[in-house]
DSSP file (Angstrom, degrees, kcal/mol; ACC not computed):
  #  RESIDUE AA STRUCTURE BP1 BP2  ACC     N-H-->O    O-->H-N    N-H-->O    O-->H-N    TCO  KAPPA ALPHA  PHI   PSI    X-CA   Y-CA   Z-CA
    1    1 A M              0   0    0      0, 0.0     2,-0.2     0, 0.0     3,-0.0   0.000 360.0 360.0 360.0 138.7    0.0    0.0    0.0
    2    2 A E        -     0   0    0      1,-0.1     2,-0.2     2,-0.0     0, 0.0  -0.611 360.0-105.6 -90.1 145.0    1.4    3.5   -0.9
    3    3 A E        -     0   0    0     -2,-0.2     3,-0.1     1,-0.1    -1,-0.1  -0.396  28.3-168.7 -69.2 132.9    2.0    5.9    1.8
    4    4 A R  S    S+     0   0    0      1,-0.2     2,-0.4    -2,-0.2    -1,-0.1   0.782  70.0  36.6 -98.6 -32.7   -0.7    8.7    2.0
    5    5 A Y        -     0   0    0      2,-0.0     2,-0.4     0, 0.0    -1,-0.2  -0.974  58.6-177.4-128.1 138.4    1.0   11.0    4.5
    6    6 A K        -     0   0    0     -2,-0.4     2,-0.4    -3,-0.1     0, 0.0  -0.979   9.7-156.9-128.5 137.7    4.6   12.0    5.1
    7    7 A S        -     0   0    0     -2,-0.4     2,-0.4     2,-0.0    -2,-0.0  -0.908  10.0-141.7-117.2 150.2    6.1   14.3    7.8
    8    8 A A        -     0   0    0     -2,-0.4     2,-0.6    38,-0.0    40,-0.1  -0.870  11.6-143.2-105.4 139.2    9.3   16.1    7.7
    9    9 A I        +     0   0    0     -2,-0.4    38,-1.8    38,-0.4     2,-0.4  -0.910  26.9 178.8-104.9 116.9   11.3   16.3   10.9
   10   10 A V  E     -A   46   0A   0     -2,-0.6     2,-0.4    36,-0.2    36,-0.2  -0.943  16.3-163.1-124.8 142.7   13.0   19.7   11.1
   11   11 A V  E     -A   45   0A   0     34,-2.6    34,-2.2    -2,-0.4     2,-0.3  -0.986   8.3-173.2-127.2 134.0   15.1   21.2   13.8
   12   12 A D  E     -A   44   0A   0     -2,-0.4     2,-0.5    32,-0.3    32,-0.2  -0.933  12.9-143.1-128.1 147.4   15.8   25.0   14.0
   13   13 A L        -     0   0    0     30,-2.6     2,-0.8    -2,-0.3    13,-0.0  -0.951   5.2-161.1-116.6 118.3   18.3   26.7   16.4
   14   14 A M        -     0   0    0     -2,-0.5     2,-0.6    28,-0.1    13,-0.1  -0.876  12.9-179.3-104.1 107.1   17.8   30.1   18.1
   15   15 A L        +     0   0    0     -2,-0.8    11,-2.1    11,-0.3     2,-0.4  -0.897  10.9 168.2 -98.4 119.4   21.1   31.5   19.4
   16   16 A N  E     +B   25   0B   0     -2,-0.6     2,-0.3     9,-0.2     9,-0.2  -0.978   6.4 166.8-136.2 152.5   20.7   34.8   21.1
   17   17 A R  E     -B   24   0B   0      7,-2.2     7,-3.5    -2,-0.4     2,-0.5  -0.919  33.7-113.2-151.3 169.9   23.0   37.0   23.3
   18   18 A E  E     -B   23   0B   0     -2,-0.3     2,-0.5     5,-0.2     5,-0.2  -0.984  29.4-174.5-120.1 125.3   23.3   40.5   24.7
   19   19 A N  E >   -B   22   0B   0      3,-3.1     3,-1.5    -2,-0.5    -2,-0.0  -0.938  69.0 -22.6-123.5 104.1   26.0   42.6   23.4
   20   20 A S  T 3  S-     0   0    0     -2,-0.5    -1,-0.1     1,-0.3     3,-0.1   0.872 128.6 -49.9  58.1  36.0   26.7   46.0   24.9
   21   21 A G  T 3  S+     0   0    0      1,-0.3     2,-0.4     0, 0.0    -1,-0.3   0.360 117.3 112.4  80.5  -3.0   23.3   46.1   26.1
   22   22 A K  E <   -B   19   0B   0     -3,-1.5    -3,-3.1     0, 0.0     2,-0.4  -0.838  64.9-128.3 -98.7 139.5   21.6   45.1   22.8
   23   23 A K  E     -B   18   0B   0     -2,-0.4     2,-0.4    -5,-0.2    -5,-0.2  -0.735  30.7-172.6 -84.5 131.3   19.8   41.8   22.3
   24   24 A E  E     -B   17   0B   0     -7,-3.5    -7,-2.2    -2,-0.4     2,-0.4  -0.942  12.1-160.2-125.5 152.5   21.1   39.9   19.1
   25   25 A V  E     -B   16   0B   0     -2,-0.4     2,-0.5    -9,-0.2    -9,-0.2  -0.980  24.5-119.9-128.0 141.7   19.8   36.8   17.4
   26   26 A L        +     0   0    0    -11,-2.1   -11,-0.3    -2,-0.4     2,-0.3  -0.714  38.7 173.5 -84.0 123.0   21.9   34.7   15.0
   27   27 A L        -     0   0    0     -2,-0.5     2,-0.3    15,-0.1    15,-0.2  -0.957  21.0-144.3-128.0 148.2   20.3   34.4   11.4
   28   28 A V  E     -C   41   0C   0     13,-2.7    13,-2.1    -2,-0.3     2,-0.5  -0.866  15.3-130.9-111.6 147.4   21.5   32.9    8.2
   29   29 A L  E     -C   40   0C   0     -2,-0.3    11,-0.2    11,-0.2     2,-0.2  -0.872  24.9-124.5-102.7 129.8   20.9   34.4    4.7
   30   30 A R        +     0   0    0      9,-3.1     8,-2.4    -2,-0.5     2,-0.3  -0.485  38.3 171.4 -70.6 135.5   19.6   31.8    2.2
   31   31 A K        -     0   0    0      6,-0.2     6,-0.0    -2,-0.2    -2,-0.0  -0.956  55.6  -3.2-153.9 127.4   21.7   31.7   -0.9
   32   32 A N  S    S+     0   0    0     -2,-0.3    -1,-0.0     1,-0.1    -2,-0.0   0.797  90.6 116.0  61.7  32.2   21.9   29.3   -4.0
   33   33 A T  S    S-     0   0    0      2,-0.1    -1,-0.1     0, 0.0     3,-0.1   0.635  75.9-129.1-103.4 -21.7   19.1   27.0   -2.6
   34   34 A G  S    S+     0   0    0      1,-0.1     2,-0.3     0, 0.0    -2,-0.0   0.435  84.8  83.1  91.0  -9.5   16.5   27.6   -5.2
   35   35 A F  S    S-     0   0    0      1,-0.0    -1,-0.1     0, 0.0    -4,-0.1  -0.933 110.2 -20.4-142.1 109.5   13.9   28.3   -2.4
   36   36 A C  S >  S-     0   0    0     -2,-0.3     3,-1.5     1,-0.2    -6,-0.3   0.726  80.2-175.6  61.4  30.4   13.5   31.6   -0.7
   37   37 A D  T 3   +     0   0    0      1,-0.2    -6,-0.2    -8,-0.1    -1,-0.2  -0.242  67.8  29.4 -48.8 141.8   17.0   32.8   -1.8
   38   38 A G  T 3  S+     0   0    0     -8,-2.4     2,-0.3     1,-0.3    -1,-0.2   0.405  97.7 114.2  86.9   7.2   17.9   36.2   -0.3
   39   39 A E    <   -     0   0    0     -3,-1.5    -9,-3.1    -9,-0.0    -1,-0.3  -0.721  64.4-122.4-101.1 149.6   15.6   35.6    2.9
   40   40 A Y  E     +C   29   0C   0     -2,-0.3     2,-0.3   -11,-0.2   -11,-0.2  -0.712  35.6 166.5 -95.0 148.8   16.8   35.3    6.5
   41   41 A E  E     -C   28   0C   0    -13,-2.1   -13,-2.7    -2,-0.3     3,-0.0  -0.914  41.6 -89.6-150.2 171.0   16.1   32.2    8.6
   42   42 A L        -     0   0    0     -2,-0.3   -15,-0.1   -15,-0.2     2,-0.1  -0.563  54.5-101.8 -82.8 149.9   17.1   30.5   11.8
   43   43 A P        +     0   0    0      0, 0.0   -30,-2.6     0, 0.0     2,-0.3  -0.493  69.6 118.9 -70.4 144.8   20.0   27.9   11.3
   44   44 A G  E     -A   12   0A   0    -32,-0.2     2,-0.3    -2,-0.1   -32,-0.3  -0.952  38.1-154.9-177.4-159.8   18.7   24.4   11.1
   45   45 A G  E     -A   11   0A   0    -34,-2.2   -34,-2.6    -2,-0.3     2,-0.3  -0.966  16.0-112.5-175.6-176.9   18.3   21.2    9.2
   46   46 A H  E     -A   10   0A   0     -2,-0.3     2,-0.4   -36,-0.2   -36,-0.2  -0.941  27.7-101.4-138.6 165.8   16.2   18.2    8.6
   47   47 A V        -     0   0    0    -38,-1.8   -38,-0.4    -2,-0.3     6,-0.1  -0.747  39.3-124.9 -88.1 124.3   16.4   14.4    9.0
   48   48 A E    >   -     0   0    0     -2,-0.4     3,-1.0     4,-0.1    -1,-0.1  -0.119  30.9 -99.9 -54.3 159.5   17.0   12.5    5.8
   49   49 A A  T 3  S+     0   0    0      1,-0.2    -1,-0.1   -41,-0.0    -2,-0.0   0.830 121.3  29.0 -57.6 -37.8   14.5    9.7    4.8
   50   50 A N  T 3  S+     0   0    0      2,-0.1     2,-0.3     0, 0.0    -1,-0.2   0.220  94.7 119.6-111.1  12.1   16.6    6.8    6.0
   51   51 A E    <   -     0   0    0     -3,-1.0     2,-0.2     1,-0.1    -4,-0.0  -0.608  64.5-124.3 -81.8 136.0   18.5    8.6    8.9
   52   52 A D    >   -     0   0    0     -2,-0.3     3,-0.5     1,-0.1    -4,-0.1  -0.562  15.3-135.8 -74.6 143.3   18.1    7.5   12.3
   53   53 A L  T 3  S+     0   0    0      1,-0.2    -1,-0.1    -2,-0.2    -2,-0.0   0.753 104.3  49.0 -71.6 -21.3   16.9   10.4   14.7
   54   54 A L  T 3  S+     0   0    0      2,-0.0    -1,-0.2    -3,-0.0     2,-0.1   0.617  84.7 106.6 -95.3  -9.4   19.4    9.5   17.4
   55   55 A D    <         0   0    0     -3,-0.5    -4,-0.0     1,-0.1     0, 0.0  -0.513 360.0 360.0 -70.0 140.6   22.5    9.3   15.0
   56   56 A G              0   0    0     -2,-0.1    -1,-0.1     0, 0.0    -3,-0.0   0.300 360.0 360.0-108.8 360.0   24.8   12.4   15.5
């Protein structure tokens, strides 16, 4: 039987700090991906189809 639903597992990381009294958040600029290039996002990634969730 063919799968009807698939879920993507995604992990994003929010790093923040206070620098000289100013709050800062780390963002990455998307480039050469073919999807939302030129936009900022949180650093992160996804689990591949056959990758174990606990593998590091």
